[in-house]
C-alpha positions in Angstrom: 3.5 10.6 30.4 0.6 9.2 28.3 0.4 6.2 30.6 0.2 8.5 33.7 -2.7 10.4 32.1 -4.5 7.1 31.4 -4.2 6.1 35.0 -6.5 9.0 35.9 -9.3 7.3 34.0 -11.7 5.5 36.4 -12.4 2.7 34.1 -8.7 1.8 33.7 -8.1 2.0 37.4 -11.1 -0.3 38.0 -9.8 -2.7 35.4 -6.3 -2.8 36.9 -7.7 -3.3 40.4 -10.0 -6.2 39.3 -7.1 -7.8 37.5 -4.8 -7.6 40.6 -7.7 -8.8 42.8 -8.1 -11.9 40.6 -4.4 -12.6 40.6 -4.1 -12.3 44.4 -7.1 -14.5 44.8 -5.5 -17.2 42.7 -2.1 -16.9 44.5 -3.8 -17.1 47.9 -6.1 -19.9 46.7 -9.2 -18.0 47.9 -12.4 -19.9 47.4 -14.6 -16.9 46.4 -12.6 -14.3 44.3 -15.9 -12.5 43.6 -15.7 -10.9 47.0 -12.1 -9.8 46.5 -12.9 -8.1 43.2 -16.2 -6.6 44.4 -14.7 -3.4 45.9 -12.8 -2.7 42.7 -16.0 -2.2 40.7 -17.9 -0.1 43.2 -17.9 3.7 42.8 -14.4 5.1 43.0 -13.5 8.7 43.9 -11.4 10.9 41.6 -9.9 12.5 44.7 -7.0 10.9 46.6 -8.1 12.1 50.0 -11.7 10.9 49.4 -10.4 7.5 48.2 -8.5 6.9 51.4 -11.5 7.9 53.5 -14.0 5.8 51.5 -11.7 2.8 51.7 -11.7 3.0 55.5 -15.5 3.5 55.5 -15.9 0.5 53.3 -13.9 -1.7 55.7 -16.1 -0.5 58.6 -19.2 -0.9 56.5 -18.2 -4.5 55.6 -17.6 -5.2 59.2 -21.1 -4.0 60.1 -22.6 -6.2 57.4 -20.6 -9.2 58.6 -21.6 -8.6 62.3 -25.3 -8.3 61.5 -25.0 -11.2 59.1 -23.5 -13.4 61.8 -26.2 -12.5 64.3 -29.1 -13.1 62.0 -27.6 -16.2 60.3 -27.2 -17.8 63.8 -30.9 -17.4 64.3 -32.0 -18.7 60.8 -29.9 -18.4 57.6 -31.7 -18.0 54.3 -34.8 -16.7 56.0 -36.3 -14.0 53.7 -37.9 -12.0 56.5 -34.6 -11.8 58.5 -32.7 -11.0 55.4 -35.0 -8.0 54.7 -34.8 -6.8 58.3 -31.1 -7.1 58.2 -30.8 -4.9 55.1 -33.0 -2.3 56.7 -30.9 -2.3 59.9 -27.6 -1.9 57.9 -28.9 1.0 55.7 -30.2 2.9 58.7 -27.0 2.2 60.7 -24.8 3.5 57.9 -27.0 6.5 57.5 -26.9 7.3 61.2 -23.1 7.2 61.3 -22.9 9.2 58.0 -21.4 6.3 56.0 -24.2 5.9 53.5 -21.7 5.2 50.7 -20.7 2.1 52.6 -24.2 0.7 52.8 -24.1 -1.1 49.5 -21.0 -3.2 50.3 -22.3 -3.8 53.8 -25.5 -5.2 52.4 -23.7 -7.3 49.9 -21.6 -8.9 52.6 -24.7 -9.4 54.8 -26.7 -11.0 52.0 -23.8 -13.3 51.0 -23.6 -14.5 54.6 -27.4 -15.1 54.9 -27.8 -17.0 51.6 -24.3 -18.4 50.9 -23.5 -20.6 53.9 -23.0 -24.1 52.6 -21.2 -26.7 54.6 -19.4 -24.1 56.8 -20.0 -22.6 60.1 -21.5 -19.1 60.3 -18.4 -17.7 62.0 -15.9 -19.3 59.5 -17.9 -18.3 56.4 -18.4 -14.7 57.6 -14.8 -14.2 58.6 -13.6 -15.5 55.2 -15.9 -13.2 53.3 -14.9 -10.3 55.4 -11.2 -11.1 54.8 -11.8 -11.4 51.1 -13.4 -8.0 51.0 -10.7 -6.4 53.0 -8.1 -7.7 50.6 -10.0 -6.3 47.7 -10.4 -2.9 49.4 -6.7 -2.7 50.2 -5.7 -3.6 46.6 -8.2 -1.1 45.1 -7.1 1.7 47.5 -3.4 1.1 46.6 -4.0 1.2 42.9 -6.1 4.4 43.2 -3.6 6.1 45.6 -0.7 5.4 43.2 -2.6 6.4 40.1 -4.0 9.6 41.5 -0.7 10.7 43.0 1.1 10.2 39.7 -1.7 11.9 37.8 -1.7 15.0 40.0 2.1 15.1 40.0 2.1 14.9 36.2 -0.4 17.8 35.9 1.7 20.0 38.2 4.9 19.3 36.2 3.1 19.9 32.8 1.6 23.3 33.9 4.9 24.3 35.5 6.8 23.7 32.3 4.3 25.8 30.3 4.6 28.6 32.8 8.4 28.4 32.7 8.5 28.6 28.9 6.0 31.4 28.7 7.9 33.4 31.3 11.1 32.9 29.4 9.5 34.3 26.2 8.2 37.3 28.2 11.6 38.0 29.7 13.4 37.7 26.3 10.9 40.1 24.7 11.4 42.6 27.5 15.2 42.4 27.6 16.0 42.2 23.9 13.1 43.8 22.1 11.9 46.2 24.8 8.3 45.1 24.5 5.8 46.1 27.2 4.7 42.7 28.6 1.1 41.8 29.2 1.3 39.8 32.4 -2.4 38.8 32.8 -1.9 35.4 31.2 1.2 34.7 33.3 -0.7 35.8 36.5 -3.4 33.2 35.7 -0.8 30.5 35.1 1.0 31.4 38.4 -2.3 31.0 40.3 -3.1 27.8 38.5 0.2 26.2 39.5 -0.2 27.4 43.0 -3.7 25.8 43.1 -2.4 22.5 41.8 0.4 22.5 44.4 -2.2 23.0 47.1 -4.2 20.1 45.9 -1.1 17.9 45.6 -0.1 18.9 49.1 -3.5 18.0 50.6 -3.5 14.7 48.8 0.0 13.4 49.8 0.6 15.0 53.2 0.4 11.5 54.8 2.9 10.1 52.3 6.6 10.7 53.2 7.9 9.3 49.9 6.1 12.1 47.9 7.2 15.0 50.2 10.6 15.4 48.5 8.8 15.9 45.2 6.5 18.4 46.8 9.5 20.3 48.2 11.1 20.3 44.7 8.0 21.6 43.0 7.3 24.2 45.6 10.9 25.5 45.2 10.4 25.7 41.4 7.1 27.5 41.9 8.6 30.0 44.3 11.4 30.9 41.9 9.0 31.3 39.0 6.7 33.5 41.2 9.7 35.6 42.2 10.8 36.0 38.6 7.2 37.0 37.6 7.2 39.6 40.4 10.5 41.0 39.3 9.4 41.1 35.7 6.4 43.1 36.7 8.6 45.7 38.4 10.9 45.9 35.4 7.9 46.2 33.2 6.8 49.2 35.2 10.0 51.1 34.7 9.5 53.5 31.9 13.0 53.3 30.4 14.5 50.0 29.3 18.1 50.1 30.4 21.0 47.9 29.4 22.1 45.1 31.6 25.4 45.5 33.5 28.3 43.1 33.0 27.1 40.6 35.7 23.6 40.5 34.3 24.7 40.3 30.7 26.8 37.2 31.6 23.7 35.5 33.1 21.6 36.5 30.2 24.1 34.9 27.8 23.8 31.6 29.8 20.0 31.6 29.6 19.3 33.0 26.1 21.5 32.0 23.1 21.1 35.4 21.4 23.5 38.1 20.5 23.6 41.2 22.7 21.7 44.2 21.3 20.6 46.0 24.4 19.3 49.5 24.3 22.0 51.8 25.8 21.2 54.2 28.6 23.1 56.4 31.0 24.4 55.1 34.3 21.5 56.7 36.2 19.5 55.7 39.2 16.9 54.1 37.0 19.7 51.9 35.5 20.7 50.8 39.0 17.2 49.9 40.0 16.6 48.1 36.7 19.7 46.0 37.0 18.9 45.2 40.7 15.6 43.7 39.8 16.9 42.1 36.6 19.6 40.3 38.6 16.9 38.9 41.0 14.8 37.9 38.0 17.7 36.1 36.2 18.8 34.3 39.4 15.3 33.0 39.9 15.1 31.7 36.4 18.5 30.0 36.7 17.4 28.3 39.9 14.7 26.5 38.0 16.0 23.1 36.6 15.7 22.9 32.8 
């Protein structure tokens, strides 16, 4: 759990990405590992959806830088005036297509082409630098996707467990000690878990491998929400009645306490009370411990 929390740290994710980029560069025997590691140290989003989007934009931005670099390098490489003009063209192009965040990496690729060609053709050098950058972007995106997915999932699980435990305490207090429950805190927790699930759903909707986990968490949330609703209804009943035999059996499975329920007559209120109590207990029992 601690490792998953650490993965949410941008510095750690950048470090892991750079390390993997260097390892891949060595395995592939790439001549310029700098360009592979470059995307890993550029600004990284803390949002999974934005990370995917920015990775695609960076690839397109890199392509723009490479194309303009090829065109101007064919005219005259290392020329200061053409290099400056190229940077201006790239920045305005990225701004025009609303990819301003990609301008930095596009300019770096362009400048590397204009000043770095040594003993290679413009085409070969440019394509190699573009390929290096694409590899780095792919590695960085993969690390961030995995880290952010795990971090969000861990946060949902943590908050769901807290909600489950607090709900159990409230139910126990109501059934055994006939305390009027203050549900404001539980209501906030319910909304918090729902919000986290929405964020998680938005972030992993394109990942089939995470959908099963989403379904499991959604099912748990729905059971906890149903239990909360039933607790509210029971809480609104003026008289606290004793559970019937069926409900008493479920209570004994959930709470290891001796029965000391308040006795009441077999009235309409008792029937209503046990109806909602049964729904509440079944919802709790459907939540994996």
